[in-house]
C-alpha positions in Angstrom: -75.7 -78.5 -28.5 -71.5 -80.0 -27.0 -70.3 -78.8 -23.6 -67.3 -76.9 -23.6 -64.7 -78.2 -21.0 -62.4 -76.7 -19.2 -58.9 -76.1 -19.7 -57.3 -75.8 -16.2 -54.3 -76.8 -15.2 -52.3 -78.3 -13.1 -49.4 -76.2 -10.6 -46.6 -79.0 -9.9 -45.6 -79.9 -6.6 -42.9 -80.0 -6.7 -40.1 -77.2 -4.1 -37.6 -75.4 -5.5 -34.4 -77.0 -3.2 -31.8 -74.4 -1.2 -29.4 -76.4 -4.4 -30.8 -74.2 -7.1 -28.3 -73.7 -9.8 -28.5 -69.8 -9.9 -27.3 -70.3 -5.9 -24.8 -72.5 -7.0 -23.2 -69.8 -9.7 -20.3 -67.6 -8.8 -20.2 -63.8 -9.0 -18.1 -62.6 -11.1 -15.2 -60.7 -10.6 -15.0 -58.5 -13.0 -17.6 -54.8 -11.9 -15.7 -52.7 -10.1 -17.9 -51.2 -7.3 -18.4 -46.9 -7.6 -15.0 -47.1 -8.0 -15.4 -45.5 -12.4 -14.7 -42.4 -12.5 -16.1 -41.2 -16.1 -14.1 -40.7 -18.8 -15.0 -37.5 -20.6 -17.4 -35.4 -18.4 -21.1 -34.4 -19.0 -20.8 -31.7 -20.7 -18.5 -33.1 -23.1 -21.2 -35.3 -24.6 -23.6 -32.8 -25.2 -20.6 -30.5 -27.7 -20.4 -33.5 -29.5 -24.4 -33.9 -29.2 -24.3 -31.2 -30.5 -21.4 -31.2 -32.5 -24.0 -34.3 -34.1 -26.9 -32.7 -34.8 -25.4 -30.2 -36.5 -23.4 -32.4 -38.8 -27.3 -34.2 -39.2 -28.8 -30.8 -40.0 -25.3 -29.5 -42.6 -23.8 -26.2 -40.6 -20.9 -28.4 -39.5 -18.3 -27.6 -41.2 -15.0 -28.9 -41.4 -11.2 -26.7 -41.3 -9.5 -23.2 -39.3 -13.6 -20.7 -39.7 -15.6 -23.2 -41.9 -13.3 -22.9 -45.6 -12.2 -27.0 -45.6 -16.8 -27.7 -46.3 -19.9 -29.4 -44.7 -19.0 -32.7 -42.7 -19.7 -35.9 -44.0 -19.1 -38.6 -41.8 -20.9 -39.2 -38.6 -17.1 -40.2 -37.2 -16.1 -36.3 -38.1 -18.6 -34.6 -36.9 -18.1 -36.9 -32.9 -13.9 -36.3 -33.5 -15.2 -32.4 -34.0 -17.1 -32.7 -30.8 -15.0 -33.5 -29.1 -12.6 -30.9 -30.3 -14.2 -28.3 -29.0 -14.9 -30.1 -25.9 -11.2 -29.6 -25.0 -11.1 -26.3 -25.9 -14.0 -25.2 -23.6 -11.7 -27.1 -20.6 -14.2 -30.1 -20.3 -12.8 -33.6 -19.1 -12.1 -35.8 -21.9 -9.2 -37.2 -22.0 -5.6 -36.2 -24.4 -6.1 -37.1 -28.2 -3.9 -40.2 -29.1 -0.4 -39.2 -31.3 1.0 -40.4 -34.9 3.6 -41.8 -34.7 6.3 -40.1 -36.3 7.8 -42.2 -39.1 11.7 -43.3 -38.8 12.9 -42.7 -42.2 
């Protein structure tokens, strides 16, 4: 019978120097420290999530009183959810106003 060879690997005895690449990297100043304010409230995100569920279920309607038919696009469902959040008074940024054409 053939004897099994043991496969043991030797660990390198090199020690990491203190001037390793990681420690020499500069820390990026692009991160802000806890002064970040939320644009949308948690309640607003729940309203949008609710609208997305209704869209998936097929009960989300367009227009006043739902006479516009079913919502088919994802973007439209998000817009409706944000609109509902604004009506409830939740923290949501103002709508972007459309430009008026010069004649």
